[in-house]
mmCIF file of the N, C-alpha and C atoms, coordinates in Angstrom:
data_MODEL
# 
_entry.id   MODEL 
# 
loop_
_atom_site.group_PDB 
_atom_site.id 
_atom_site.type_symbol 
_atom_site.label_atom_id 
_atom_site.label_alt_id 
_atom_site.label_comp_id 
_atom_site.label_asym_id 
_atom_site.label_entity_id 
_atom_site.label_seq_id 
_atom_site.pdbx_PDB_ins_code 
_atom_site.Cartn_x 
_atom_site.Cartn_y 
_atom_site.Cartn_z 
_atom_site.occupancy 
_atom_site.B_iso_or_equiv 
_atom_site.pdbx_formal_charge 
_atom_site.auth_seq_id 
_atom_site.auth_comp_id 
_atom_site.auth_asym_id 
_atom_site.auth_atom_id 
_atom_site.pdbx_PDB_model_num 
ATOM 1   N N  . MET A 1 1  ? 113.408 64.309 132.386 1.00 0.00 ? 1  MET A N  1 
ATOM 2   C CA . MET A 1 1  ? 114.192 65.187 131.614 1.00 0.00 ? 1  MET A CA 1 
ATOM 3   C C  . MET A 1 1  ? 115.469 64.471 131.029 1.00 0.00 ? 1  MET A C  1 
ATOM 4   N N  . GLN A 1 2  ? 115.818 64.870 129.834 1.00 0.00 ? 2  GLN A N  1 
ATOM 5   C CA . GLN A 1 2  ? 117.216 64.198 129.348 1.00 0.00 ? 2  GLN A CA 1 
ATOM 6   C C  . GLN A 1 2  ? 117.775 65.465 128.821 1.00 0.00 ? 2  GLN A C  1 
ATOM 7   N N  . VAL A 1 3  ? 119.174 65.396 129.091 1.00 0.00 ? 3  VAL A N  1 
ATOM 8   C CA . VAL A 1 3  ? 119.962 66.451 128.394 1.00 0.00 ? 3  VAL A CA 1 
ATOM 9   C C  . VAL A 1 3  ? 121.161 65.764 127.721 1.00 0.00 ? 3  VAL A C  1 
ATOM 10  N N  . GLN A 1 4  ? 121.521 66.288 126.566 1.00 0.00 ? 4  GLN A N  1 
ATOM 11  C CA . GLN A 1 4  ? 122.575 65.644 125.835 1.00 0.00 ? 4  GLN A CA 1 
ATOM 12  C C  . GLN A 1 4  ? 123.552 66.887 125.496 1.00 0.00 ? 4  GLN A C  1 
ATOM 13  N N  . VAL A 1 5  ? 124.940 66.492 125.730 1.00 0.00 ? 5  VAL A N  1 
ATOM 14  C CA . VAL A 1 5  ? 126.032 67.395 125.868 1.00 0.00 ? 5  VAL A CA 1 
ATOM 15  C C  . VAL A 1 5  ? 127.031 66.609 124.687 1.00 0.00 ? 5  VAL A C  1 
ATOM 16  N N  . ASP A 1 6  ? 127.340 67.447 123.910 1.00 0.00 ? 6  ASP A N  1 
ATOM 17  C CA . ASP A 1 6  ? 128.579 67.155 123.054 1.00 0.00 ? 6  ASP A CA 1 
ATOM 18  C C  . ASP A 1 6  ? 129.842 67.461 123.470 1.00 0.00 ? 6  ASP A C  1 
ATOM 19  N N  . ILE A 1 7  ? 130.675 66.515 123.863 1.00 0.00 ? 7  ILE A N  1 
ATOM 20  C CA . ILE A 1 7  ? 132.100 66.724 124.674 1.00 0.00 ? 7  ILE A CA 1 
ATOM 21  C C  . ILE A 1 7  ? 133.051 66.143 123.727 1.00 0.00 ? 7  ILE A C  1 
ATOM 22  N N  . GLY A 1 8  ? 134.080 66.770 123.333 1.00 0.00 ? 8  GLY A N  1 
ATOM 23  C CA . GLY A 1 8  ? 135.163 66.407 122.463 1.00 0.00 ? 8  GLY A CA 1 
ATOM 24  C C  . GLY A 1 8  ? 135.969 65.480 123.259 1.00 0.00 ? 8  GLY A C  1 
ATOM 25  N N  . PHE A 1 9  ? 136.685 64.179 122.513 1.00 0.00 ? 9  PHE A N  1 
ATOM 26  C CA . PHE A 1 9  ? 137.449 63.190 123.162 1.00 0.00 ? 9  PHE A CA 1 
ATOM 27  C C  . PHE A 1 9  ? 138.581 63.978 124.200 1.00 0.00 ? 9  PHE A C  1 
ATOM 28  N N  . ASP A 1 10 ? 139.112 64.831 123.783 1.00 0.00 ? 10 ASP A N  1 
ATOM 29  C CA . ASP A 1 10 ? 140.159 65.605 124.583 1.00 0.00 ? 10 ASP A CA 1 
ATOM 30  C C  . ASP A 1 10 ? 139.630 66.174 125.987 1.00 0.00 ? 10 ASP A C  1 
ATOM 31  N N  . ASP A 1 11 ? 138.496 66.759 125.709 1.00 0.00 ? 11 ASP A N  1 
ATOM 32  C CA . ASP A 1 11 ? 137.716 67.439 126.850 1.00 0.00 ? 11 ASP A CA 1 
ATOM 33  C C  . ASP A 1 11 ? 137.303 66.283 127.876 1.00 0.00 ? 11 ASP A C  1 
ATOM 34  N N  . LEU A 1 12 ? 136.750 65.150 127.351 1.00 0.00 ? 12 LEU A N  1 
ATOM 35  C CA . LEU A 1 12 ? 136.424 64.100 128.042 1.00 0.00 ? 12 LEU A CA 1 
ATOM 36  C C  . LEU A 1 12 ? 137.403 63.498 128.956 1.00 0.00 ? 12 LEU A C  1 
ATOM 37  N N  . LEU A 1 13 ? 138.519 63.329 128.104 1.00 0.00 ? 13 LEU A N  1 
ATOM 38  C CA . LEU A 1 13 ? 139.822 62.703 128.909 1.00 0.00 ? 13 LEU A CA 1 
ATOM 39  C C  . LEU A 1 13 ? 140.221 63.563 129.866 1.00 0.00 ? 13 LEU A C  1 
ATOM 40  N N  . ARG A 1 14 ? 140.215 64.878 129.751 1.00 0.00 ? 14 ARG A N  1 
ATOM 41  C CA . ARG A 1 14 ? 140.622 65.904 130.885 1.00 0.00 ? 14 ARG A CA 1 
ATOM 42  C C  . ARG A 1 14 ? 139.711 65.773 132.045 1.00 0.00 ? 14 ARG A C  1 
ATOM 43  N N  . ILE A 1 15 ? 138.275 65.711 131.640 1.00 0.00 ? 15 ILE A N  1 
ATOM 44  C CA . ILE A 1 15 ? 137.452 65.521 132.963 1.00 0.00 ? 15 ILE A CA 1 
ATOM 45  C C  . ILE A 1 15 ? 137.591 64.265 133.603 1.00 0.00 ? 15 ILE A C  1 
ATOM 46  N N  . VAL A 1 16 ? 137.818 63.183 132.883 1.00 0.00 ? 16 VAL A N  1 
ATOM 47  C CA . VAL A 1 16 ? 137.907 61.846 133.570 1.00 0.00 ? 16 VAL A CA 1 
ATOM 48  C C  . VAL A 1 16 ? 139.215 61.888 134.573 1.00 0.00 ? 16 VAL A C  1 
ATOM 49  N N  . LYS A 1 17 ? 140.232 62.437 133.951 1.00 0.00 ? 17 LYS A N  1 
ATOM 50  C CA . LYS A 1 17 ? 141.513 62.489 134.741 1.00 0.00 ? 17 LYS A CA 1 
ATOM 51  C C  . LYS A 1 17 ? 141.343 63.237 136.062 1.00 0.00 ? 17 LYS A C  1 
ATOM 52  N N  . THR A 1 18 ? 140.370 64.131 136.071 1.00 0.00 ? 18 THR A N  1 
ATOM 53  C CA . THR A 1 18 ? 140.208 64.943 137.179 1.00 0.00 ? 18 THR A CA 1 
ATOM 54  C C  . THR A 1 18 ? 139.424 64.212 138.478 1.00 0.00 ? 18 THR A C  1 
ATOM 55  N N  . LEU A 1 19 ? 138.891 63.141 138.016 1.00 0.00 ? 19 LEU A N  1 
ATOM 56  C CA . LEU A 1 19 ? 138.152 62.270 139.039 1.00 0.00 ? 19 LEU A CA 1 
ATOM 57  C C  . LEU A 1 19 ? 138.874 61.926 140.200 1.00 0.00 ? 19 LEU A C  1 
ATOM 58  N N  . PRO A 1 20 ? 138.115 61.980 141.408 1.00 0.00 ? 20 PRO A N  1 
ATOM 59  C CA . PRO A 1 20 ? 138.956 61.425 142.587 1.00 0.00 ? 20 PRO A CA 1 
ATOM 60  C C  . PRO A 1 20 ? 139.300 60.004 142.402 1.00 0.00 ? 20 PRO A C  1 
ATOM 61  N N  . LYS A 1 21 ? 140.155 59.471 142.970 1.00 0.00 ? 21 LYS A N  1 
ATOM 62  C CA . LYS A 1 21 ? 140.554 58.015 142.549 1.00 0.00 ? 21 LYS A CA 1 
ATOM 63  C C  . LYS A 1 21 ? 139.405 56.974 142.872 1.00 0.00 ? 21 LYS A C  1 
ATOM 64  N N  . ASN A 1 22 ? 138.466 57.043 143.819 1.00 0.00 ? 22 ASN A N  1 
ATOM 65  C CA . ASN A 1 22 ? 137.485 56.231 144.119 1.00 0.00 ? 22 ASN A CA 1 
ATOM 66  C C  . ASN A 1 22 ? 136.326 56.366 143.011 1.00 0.00 ? 22 ASN A C  1 
ATOM 67  N N  . GLN A 1 23 ? 136.225 57.466 142.515 1.00 0.00 ? 23 GLN A N  1 
ATOM 68  C CA . GLN A 1 23 ? 135.308 57.658 141.435 1.00 0.00 ? 23 GLN A CA 1 
ATOM 69  C C  . GLN A 1 23 ? 135.959 57.213 140.089 1.00 0.00 ? 23 GLN A C  1 
ATOM 70  N N  . LEU A 1 24 ? 137.060 57.400 139.926 1.00 0.00 ? 24 LEU A N  1 
ATOM 71  C CA . LEU A 1 24 ? 137.880 56.926 138.663 1.00 0.00 ? 24 LEU A CA 1 
ATOM 72  C C  . LEU A 1 24 ? 137.731 55.369 138.612 1.00 0.00 ? 24 LEU A C  1 
ATOM 73  N N  . ASN A 1 25 ? 137.988 54.746 139.672 1.00 0.00 ? 25 ASN A N  1 
ATOM 74  C CA . ASN A 1 25 ? 138.038 53.201 139.819 1.00 0.00 ? 25 ASN A CA 1 
ATOM 75  C C  . ASN A 1 25 ? 136.560 52.798 139.389 1.00 0.00 ? 25 ASN A C  1 
ATOM 76  N N  . LYS A 1 26 ? 135.633 53.409 140.024 1.00 0.00 ? 26 LYS A N  1 
ATOM 77  C CA . LYS A 1 26 ? 134.210 53.162 139.642 1.00 0.00 ? 26 LYS A CA 1 
ATOM 78  C C  . LYS A 1 26 ? 133.835 53.178 138.250 1.00 0.00 ? 26 LYS A C  1 
ATOM 79  N N  . PHE A 1 27 ? 134.605 54.517 137.499 1.00 0.00 ? 27 PHE A N  1 
ATOM 80  C CA . PHE A 1 27 ? 134.308 54.685 136.180 1.00 0.00 ? 27 PHE A CA 1 
ATOM 81  C C  . PHE A 1 27 ? 134.898 53.647 135.472 1.00 0.00 ? 27 PHE A C  1 
ATOM 82  N N  . LYS A 1 28 ? 136.233 53.155 135.793 1.00 0.00 ? 28 LYS A N  1 
ATOM 83  C CA . LYS A 1 28 ? 136.891 52.117 134.985 1.00 0.00 ? 28 LYS A CA 1 
ATOM 84  C C  . LYS A 1 28 ? 136.069 50.800 134.939 1.00 0.00 ? 28 LYS A C  1 
ATOM 85  N N  . ARG A 1 29 ? 135.520 50.514 136.225 1.00 0.00 ? 29 ARG A N  1 
ATOM 86  C CA . ARG A 1 29 ? 134.698 49.160 136.302 1.00 0.00 ? 29 ARG A CA 1 
ATOM 87  C C  . ARG A 1 29 ? 133.530 49.272 135.546 1.00 0.00 ? 29 ARG A C  1 
ATOM 88  N N  . ALA A 1 30 ? 132.929 50.411 135.360 1.00 0.00 ? 30 ALA A N  1 
ATOM 89  C CA . ALA A 1 30 ? 131.731 50.563 134.525 1.00 0.00 ? 30 ALA A CA 1 
ATOM 90  C C  . ALA A 1 30 ? 131.938 50.390 133.051 1.00 0.00 ? 30 ALA A C  1 
ATOM 91  N N  . LEU A 1 31 ? 133.121 50.955 132.659 1.00 0.00 ? 31 LEU A N  1 
ATOM 92  C CA . LEU A 1 31 ? 133.735 50.810 131.378 1.00 0.00 ? 31 LEU A CA 1 
ATOM 93  C C  . LEU A 1 31 ? 133.932 49.314 130.939 1.00 0.00 ? 31 LEU A C  1 
ATOM 94  N N  . GLU A 1 32 ? 134.568 48.611 131.925 1.00 0.00 ? 32 GLU A N  1 
ATOM 95  C CA . GLU A 1 32 ? 134.855 47.115 131.591 1.00 0.00 ? 32 GLU A CA 1 
ATOM 96  C C  . GLU A 1 32 ? 133.505 46.303 131.660 1.00 0.00 ? 32 GLU A C  1 
ATOM 97  N N  . ASN A 1 33 ? 132.594 46.736 132.327 1.00 0.00 ? 33 ASN A N  1 
ATOM 98  C CA . ASN A 1 33 ? 131.348 45.901 132.397 1.00 0.00 ? 33 ASN A CA 1 
ATOM 99  C C  . ASN A 1 33 ? 130.301 46.444 131.269 1.00 0.00 ? 33 ASN A C  1 
ATOM 100 N N  . ASP A 1 34 ? 130.350 45.873 130.014 1.00 0.00 ? 34 ASP A N  1 
ATOM 101 C CA . ASP A 1 34 ? 129.670 46.266 129.003 1.00 0.00 ? 34 ASP A CA 1 
ATOM 102 C C  . ASP A 1 34 ? 128.424 45.441 128.740 1.00 0.00 ? 34 ASP A C  1 
ATOM 103 N N  . GLU A 1 35 ? 128.161 44.507 129.563 1.00 0.00 ? 35 GLU A N  1 
ATOM 104 C CA . GLU A 1 35 ? 127.046 43.741 129.580 1.00 0.00 ? 35 GLU A CA 1 
ATOM 105 C C  . GLU A 1 35 ? 125.791 44.496 130.183 1.00 0.00 ? 35 GLU A C  1 
ATOM 106 N N  . PRO A 1 36 ? 124.539 44.273 129.533 1.00 0.00 ? 36 PRO A N  1 
ATOM 107 C CA . PRO A 1 36 ? 123.406 44.911 129.976 1.00 0.00 ? 36 PRO A CA 1 
ATOM 108 C C  . PRO A 1 36 ? 123.155 44.397 131.194 1.00 0.00 ? 36 PRO A C  1 
ATOM 109 N N  . HIS A 1 37 ? 122.480 45.338 132.128 1.00 0.00 ? 37 HIS A N  1 
ATOM 110 C CA . HIS A 1 37 ? 122.114 44.777 133.618 1.00 0.00 ? 37 HIS A CA 1 
ATOM 111 C C  . HIS A 1 37 ? 120.802 43.874 133.367 1.00 0.00 ? 37 HIS A C  1 
ATOM 112 N N  . ILE A 1 38 ? 120.811 43.023 134.281 1.00 0.00 ? 38 ILE A N  1 
ATOM 113 C CA . ILE A 1 38 ? 119.733 41.927 134.285 1.00 0.00 ? 38 ILE A CA 1 
ATOM 114 C C  . ILE A 1 38 ? 118.426 42.611 134.538 1.00 0.00 ? 38 ILE A C  1 
ATOM 115 N N  . GLU A 1 39 ? 118.330 43.667 135.407 1.00 0.00 ? 39 GLU A N  1 
ATOM 116 C CA . GLU A 1 39 ? 117.183 44.469 135.624 1.00 0.00 ? 39 GLU A CA 1 
ATOM 117 C C  . GLU A 1 39 ? 116.454 44.902 134.279 1.00 0.00 ? 39 GLU A C  1 
ATOM 118 N N  . GLN A 1 40 ? 117.479 45.522 133.396 1.00 0.00 ? 40 GLN A N  1 
ATOM 119 C CA . GLN A 1 40 ? 117.021 46.050 132.227 1.00 0.00 ? 40 GLN A CA 1 
ATOM 120 C C  . GLN A 1 40 ? 116.259 45.183 131.351 1.00 0.00 ? 40 GLN A C  1 
ATOM 121 N N  . ILE A 1 41 ? 117.008 43.949 131.266 1.00 0.00 ? 41 ILE A N  1 
ATOM 122 C CA . ILE A 1 41 ? 116.523 42.745 130.312 1.00 0.00 ? 41 ILE A CA 1 
ATOM 123 C C  . ILE A 1 41 ? 115.172 42.532 130.779 1.00 0.00 ? 41 ILE A C  1 
ATOM 124 N N  . THR A 1 42 ? 115.192 42.179 132.232 1.00 0.00 ? 42 THR A N  1 
ATOM 125 C CA . THR A 1 42 ? 113.895 41.677 132.847 1.00 0.00 ? 42 THR A CA 1 
ATOM 126 C C  . THR A 1 42 ? 112.778 42.701 132.646 1.00 0.00 ? 42 THR A C  1 
ATOM 127 N N  . ASP A 1 43 ? 113.093 43.957 132.860 1.00 0.00 ? 43 ASP A N  1 
ATOM 128 C CA . ASP A 1 43 ? 112.060 45.105 132.592 1.00 0.00 ? 43 ASP A CA 1 
ATOM 129 C C  . ASP A 1 43 ? 111.603 45.038 131.086 1.00 0.00 ? 43 ASP A C  1 
ATOM 130 N N  . LEU A 1 44 ? 112.578 44.963 130.159 1.00 0.00 ? 44 LEU A N  1 
ATOM 131 C CA . LEU A 1 44 ? 112.116 44.825 128.821 1.00 0.00 ? 44 LEU A CA 1 
ATOM 132 C C  . LEU A 1 44 ? 111.265 43.562 128.404 1.00 0.00 ? 44 LEU A C  1 
ATOM 133 N N  . ALA A 1 45 ? 111.517 42.541 129.075 1.00 0.00 ? 45 ALA A N  1 
ATOM 134 C CA . ALA A 1 45 ? 110.853 41.177 128.864 1.00 0.00 ? 45 ALA A CA 1 
ATOM 135 C C  . ALA A 1 45 ? 109.387 41.453 129.423 1.00 0.00 ? 45 ALA A C  1 
ATOM 136 N N  . SER A 1 46 ? 109.498 42.013 130.609 1.00 0.00 ? 46 SER A N  1 
ATOM 137 C CA . SER A 1 46 ? 108.184 42.319 131.226 1.00 0.00 ? 46 SER A CA 1 
ATOM 138 C C  . SER A 1 46 ? 107.306 43.160 130.454 1.00 0.00 ? 46 SER A C  1 
ATOM 139 N N  . PHE A 1 47 ? 107.874 44.080 129.956 1.00 0.00 ? 47 PHE A N  1 
ATOM 140 C CA . PHE A 1 47 ? 106.997 45.017 129.294 1.00 0.00 ? 47 PHE A CA 1 
ATOM 141 C C  . PHE A 1 47 ? 106.454 44.507 127.891 1.00 0.00 ? 47 PHE A C  1 
ATOM 142 N N  . LEU A 1 48 ? 107.362 43.848 127.362 1.00 0.00 ? 48 LEU A N  1 
ATOM 143 C CA . LEU A 1 48 ? 106.959 43.236 125.947 1.00 0.00 ? 48 LEU A CA 1 
ATOM 144 C C  . LEU A 1 48 ? 105.930 42.186 126.144 1.00 0.00 ? 48 LEU A C  1 
ATOM 145 N N  . LEU A 1 49 ? 105.981 41.361 127.135 1.00 0.00 ? 49 LEU A N  1 
ATOM 146 C CA . LEU A 1 49 ? 105.015 40.213 127.608 1.00 0.00 ? 49 LEU A CA 1 
ATOM 147 C C  . LEU A 1 49 ? 103.707 40.787 128.139 1.00 0.00 ? 49 LEU A C  1 
ATOM 148 N N  . ASN A 1 50 ? 103.705 42.060 128.783 1.00 0.00 ? 50 ASN A N  1 
ATOM 149 C CA . ASN A 1 50 ? 102.542 42.637 129.198 1.00 0.00 ? 50 ASN A CA 1 
ATOM 150 C C  . ASN A 1 50 ? 101.881 43.666 128.361 1.00 0.00 ? 50 ASN A C  1 
ATOM 151 N N  . ALA A 1 51 ? 102.439 43.956 127.317 1.00 0.00 ? 51 ALA A N  1 
ATOM 152 C CA . ALA A 1 51 ? 102.092 45.168 126.430 1.00 0.00 ? 51 ALA A CA 1 
ATOM 153 C C  . ALA A 1 51 ? 100.732 44.625 125.953 1.00 0.00 ? 51 ALA A C  1 
ATOM 154 N N  . PRO A 1 52 ? 99.983  45.819 125.425 1.00 0.00 ? 52 PRO A N  1 
ATOM 155 C CA . PRO A 1 52 ? 98.744  45.493 124.883 1.00 0.00 ? 52 PRO A CA 1 
ATOM 156 C C  . PRO A 1 52 ? 98.923  44.949 123.405 1.00 0.00 ? 52 PRO A C  1 
ATOM 157 N N  . THR A 1 53 ? 97.931  44.059 123.061 1.00 0.00 ? 53 THR A N  1 
ATOM 158 C CA . THR A 1 53 ? 97.931  43.472 121.772 1.00 0.00 ? 53 THR A CA 1 
ATOM 159 C C  . THR A 1 53 ? 96.719  43.899 120.884 1.00 0.00 ? 53 THR A C  1 
ATOM 160 N N  . PHE A 1 54 ? 96.708  43.723 119.591 1.00 0.00 ? 54 PHE A N  1 
ATOM 161 C CA . PHE A 1 54 ? 95.640  44.152 118.739 1.00 0.00 ? 54 PHE A CA 1 
ATOM 162 C C  . PHE A 1 54 ? 94.741  42.868 118.600 1.00 0.00 ? 54 PHE A C  1 
ATOM 163 N N  . SER A 1 55 ? 93.415  43.237 118.685 1.00 0.00 ? 55 SER A N  1 
ATOM 164 C CA . SER A 1 55 ? 92.573  42.026 118.444 1.00 0.00 ? 55 SER A CA 1 
ATOM 165 C C  . SER A 1 55 ? 92.402  41.743 116.958 1.00 0.00 ? 55 SER A C  1 
ATOM 166 N N  . GLU A 1 56 ? 92.000  40.657 116.508 1.00 0.00 ? 56 GLU A N  1 
ATOM 167 C CA . GLU A 1 56 ? 91.677  40.199 115.160 1.00 0.00 ? 56 GLU A CA 1 
ATOM 168 C C  . GLU A 1 56 ? 91.013  41.316 114.390 1.00 0.00 ? 56 GLU A C  1 
ATOM 169 N N  . LYS A 1 57 ? 89.913  41.784 114.922 1.00 0.00 ? 57 LYS A N  1 
ATOM 170 C CA . LYS A 1 57 ? 89.091  42.947 114.413 1.00 0.00 ? 57 LYS A CA 1 
ATOM 171 C C  . LYS A 1 57 ? 89.956  44.089 114.218 1.00 0.00 ? 57 LYS A C  1 
ATOM 172 N N  . GLN A 1 58 ? 90.669  44.520 115.073 1.00 0.00 ? 58 GLN A N  1 
ATOM 173 C CA . GLN A 1 58 ? 91.590  45.555 114.856 1.00 0.00 ? 58 GLN A CA 1 
ATOM 174 C C  . GLN A 1 58 ? 92.583  45.554 113.860 1.00 0.00 ? 58 GLN A C  1 
ATOM 175 N N  . ILE A 1 59 ? 93.155  44.261 113.778 1.00 0.00 ? 59 ILE A N  1 
ATOM 176 C CA . ILE A 1 59 ? 94.177  43.948 112.667 1.00 0.00 ? 59 ILE A CA 1 
ATOM 177 C C  . ILE A 1 59 ? 93.428  44.121 111.302 1.00 0.00 ? 59 ILE A C  1 
ATOM 178 N N  . GLU A 1 60 ? 92.233  43.505 111.358 1.00 0.00 ? 60 GLU A N  1 
ATOM 179 C CA . GLU A 1 60 ? 91.501  43.538 110.004 1.00 0.00 ? 60 GLU A CA 1 
ATOM 180 C C  . GLU A 1 60 ? 91.264  45.012 109.555 1.00 0.00 ? 60 GLU A C  1 
ATOM 181 N N  . ASN A 1 61 ? 90.854  45.747 110.510 1.00 0.00 ? 61 ASN A N  1 
ATOM 182 C CA . ASN A 1 61 ? 90.575  47.230 110.320 1.00 0.00 ? 61 ASN A CA 1 
ATOM 183 C C  . ASN A 1 61 ? 91.796  47.888 109.759 1.00 0.00 ? 61 ASN A C  1 
ATOM 184 N N  . ILE A 1 62 ? 92.891  47.604 110.409 1.00 0.00 ? 62 ILE A N  1 
ATOM 185 C CA . ILE A 1 62 ? 94.362  48.273 110.121 1.00 0.00 ? 62 ILE A CA 1 
ATOM 186 C C  . ILE A 1 62 ? 94.619  47.674 108.591 1.00 0.00 ? 62 ILE A C  1 
ATOM 187 N N  . SER A 1 63 ? 94.414  46.590 108.215 1.00 0.00 ? 63 SER A N  1 
ATOM 188 C CA . SER A 1 63 ? 94.696  45.997 106.905 1.00 0.00 ? 63 SER A CA 1 
ATOM 189 C C  . SER A 1 63 ? 93.924  46.649 105.878 1.00 0.00 ? 63 SER A C  1 
ATOM 190 N N  . GLN A 1 64 ? 92.731  47.047 106.016 1.00 0.00 ? 64 GLN A N  1 
ATOM 191 C CA . GLN A 1 64 ? 91.677  47.650 105.314 1.00 0.00 ? 64 GLN A CA 1 
ATOM 192 C C  . GLN A 1 64 ? 92.149  48.995 105.116 1.00 0.00 ? 64 GLN A C  1 
ATOM 193 N N  . THR A 1 65 ? 92.571  49.751 106.051 1.00 0.00 ? 65 THR A N  1 
ATOM 194 C CA . THR A 1 65 ? 92.789  51.188 106.145 1.00 0.00 ? 65 THR A CA 1 
ATOM 195 C C  . THR A 1 65 ? 94.175  51.214 105.199 1.00 0.00 ? 65 THR A C  1 
# 
């Protein structure tokens, strides 16, 4: 399940400022670390390499359609 919430910048800033110090430090580290996680890259590569592929006959059928 996924939930999307629209929060204005000022509201977000107020929420962040109320975080306890240890969570605020964790939040700051997360913001500074903008590189994708190695796990995510590996999962994507694994998915793409193991994804089903079309046979020549299926491709020909799609082209004709």
